[in-house]
C-alpha positions in Angstrom: 101.3 52.6 106.7 98.1 53.5 106.4 97.1 56.9 108.1 94.1 55.0 109.9 96.2 52.9 111.8 96.9 55.5 113.8 94.0 56.0 115.4 94.1 52.7 117.4 93.1 52.7 120.7 96.1 52.7 123.3 98.6 55.9 124.2 101.8 56.2 125.1 102.9 58.6 127.1 105.7 60.8 126.1 107.7 64.1 125.5 106.3 65.1 122.2 105.4 68.6 121.6 103.9 70.2 118.3 104.3 73.6 117.6 103.2 76.3 114.9 106.1 79.0 114.1 106.4 81.8 111.5 109.4 82.2 109.1 108.8 85.3 107.0 105.6 84.5 105.5 106.0 80.7 105.6 104.1 78.6 108.5 106.6 76.7 110.3 104.8 72.8 111.6 108.2 72.1 114.3 108.0 68.7 116.2 109.6 68.2 119.9 109.7 64.4 120.1 111.2 61.9 122.8 109.3 58.6 121.3 109.8 57.5 117.9 107.5 58.7 115.4 106.1 56.9 112.0 103.2 59.1 110.7 101.5 62.1 112.3 97.6 63.6 111.0 95.9 67.3 111.8 93.9 69.7 111.2 95.6 73.8 111.3 92.7 76.6 112.1 93.7 79.9 111.1 92.1 83.5 111.4 89.3 84.7 108.4 92.2 87.2 107.6 94.7 84.4 107.2 95.0 82.1 103.4 97.4 79.3 103.5 98.7 78.2 100.1 100.0 74.3 99.2 101.6 72.5 102.0 105.0 70.9 101.1 107.8 68.5 103.6 110.0 70.1 106.0 113.6 68.8 107.1 112.5 66.6 109.1 110.1 64.4 106.5 112.2 65.3 102.8 111.3 61.6 101.1 107.8 61.3 103.1 104.0 62.4 101.9 103.3 65.8 102.7 99.5 66.5 101.7 97.2 68.6 102.7 93.5 69.8 101.9 91.6 72.7 102.8 88.4 71.4 104.4 86.7 74.8 104.3 88.6 78.4 104.4 90.0 78.7 107.0 90.8 74.9 107.9 93.4 72.4 106.3 93.7 68.5 107.0 97.1 67.8 106.7 98.4 63.6 106.6 102.1 63.4 107.1 103.4 59.8 106.8 106.3 57.8 105.4 106.1 55.4 102.1 108.5 53.5 103.0 108.8 52.7 106.2 110.7 55.8 107.6 110.8 57.2 110.6 111.5 60.0 112.9 113.8 59.3 115.7 113.9 61.4 118.9 114.7 65.0 118.2 113.5 68.6 117.0 113.3 70.4 113.5 109.8 71.2 110.7 107.8 67.9 109.5 106.0 70.7 107.2 106.1 74.0 105.6 102.8 75.7 104.4 103.1 79.6 102.7 100.5 81.7 104.2 99.3 85.5 103.9 97.3 88.2 106.0 97.7 88.1 109.5 95.7 86.7 112.8 96.0 83.5 115.0 96.8 79.6 113.5 96.2 76.9 116.0 96.1 72.9 115.3 93.6 70.2 116.4 92.5 66.8 116.0 96.8 66.0 116.3 97.0 62.5 116.5 100.5 60.8 116.6 101.1 57.4 116.1 104.4 55.1 116.5 105.7 53.1 114.3 103.5 50.0 115.7 100.5 52.1 115.1 100.0 53.4 118.7 98.7 57.1 119.6 101.3 59.0 121.4 101.1 61.9 123.9 101.4 65.2 122.8 100.9 69.2 123.2 100.1 71.4 120.7 101.3 75.0 120.5 99.1 77.8 118.0 100.7 81.3 117.5 99.6 84.7 115.9 101.0 85.0 112.6 102.7 88.3 111.0 102.4 88.9 107.2 106.0 90.4 106.3 105.0 91.5 103.0 103.6 94.4 104.9 106.0 96.8 105.9 106.0 98.6 109.3 106.9 102.0 108.3 106.0 103.1 105.3 107.7 106.8 103.9 106.1 109.3 101.8 107.3 111.3 99.1 107.9 114.9 100.4 105.5 117.7 99.5 105.8 120.1 98.1 108.8 118.4 96.0 111.0 120.3 94.8 110.8 123.1 97.8 111.9 126.4 98.9 112.4 127.0 102.2 110.3 124.3 103.7 108.4 120.8 102.9 106.6 118.3 104.5 106.9 114.3 105.0 104.1 112.2 105.7 104.6 108.7 107.0 102.7 105.3 108.7 103.9 103.5 111.4 102.0 100.4 111.7 103.3 98.5 114.9 104.6 100.3 118.1 108.4 100.6 118.3 110.7 103.6 118.5 111.3 105.9 115.4 113.9 108.0 114.0 113.3 110.1 110.6 116.0 112.1 110.0 117.5 114.5 107.0 120.8 113.9 105.5 122.7 116.1 102.8 124.7 114.9 99.3 127.0 113.7 101.4 125.9 111.9 103.7 126.1 113.7 106.7 123.3 114.3 109.1 121.6 118.0 109.3 118.7 117.6 111.0 116.4 115.1 113.4 112.2 115.5 113.2 111.7 112.1 114.8 113.3 110.1 117.3 110.7 108.4 119.6 108.7 105.7 120.7 105.2 105.6 119.0 102.2 103.9 118.7 100.7 102.6 115.3 99.1 105.8 113.1 100.0 108.2 110.8 102.1 111.3 111.0 103.8 114.6 109.3 107.0 116.5 110.2 107.8 119.8 108.4 111.5 120.4 107.7 113.1 123.8 107.2 116.0 123.7 105.2 118.3 124.3 107.9 121.2 123.2 110.2 122.2 124.6 113.3 119.9 127.2 112.6 122.2 127.8 109.6 120.6 127.9 106.2 121.2 125.2 104.2 122.2 125.4 100.2 120.2 124.2 97.2 121.1 120.7 96.4 119.4 117.2 96.8 118.6 115.6 100.8 117.4 112.3 101.5 115.1 112.0 104.6 115.6 108.5 106.0 113.1 107.1 108.5 114.3 103.8 110.1 112.4 101.4 113.4 113.7 98.4 113.8 115.4 96.5 111.6 113.8 98.5 108.7 114.6 101.6 107.0 112.5 103.9 103.8 114.2 106.6 102.4 113.0 109.5 99.8 114.8 111.8 97.9 114.1 115.9 98.1 115.7 119.0 96.1 115.8 122.0 97.8 115.5 124.3 94.8 116.3 128.2 96.2 
């Protein structure tokens, strides 16, 4: 089937939707269709802060021709057709996967959904905001000074709003101090730790600073040398 045949005049009403979903650093084009589909084409447009990689088949289009080329820096033209007259029965699942880097918006335009007999099908679309998961939401710098006595400073960066907890542990895993435990806005913060636990001076040795937010955790090793 030539993709040009999908452009025949005539539209069939059906409950079909093409959405963009993020999974890690992959952009997944997910088709939910009530009508039987024979092929589709579209333009994937992204913010200038997002870069797209090479498109590959989705789980629903294994064995299909899935091709894409960059029209410009922010737009990819995509064609998905079967070379063996395969069809997509009603269902939901990914039809293409595109790796990406950066953060920003991605949308779909000029979407053409075709039936096996080359009739146009109604389809709605939904874009999304992409977040580069290769960039951690939190970072924890090495304390300074290190080794230290009796106090040291910790700096950490938060890249999205959330609940942050910064705690200190001894070599046995016992929590000896909590320096932060609150909802914060994005920014860079500092905390000063005096090596005490419940007012008592702590002994020389190795301690760990643990920064956590959501499912992310950062740990740094510190040495108290009295």
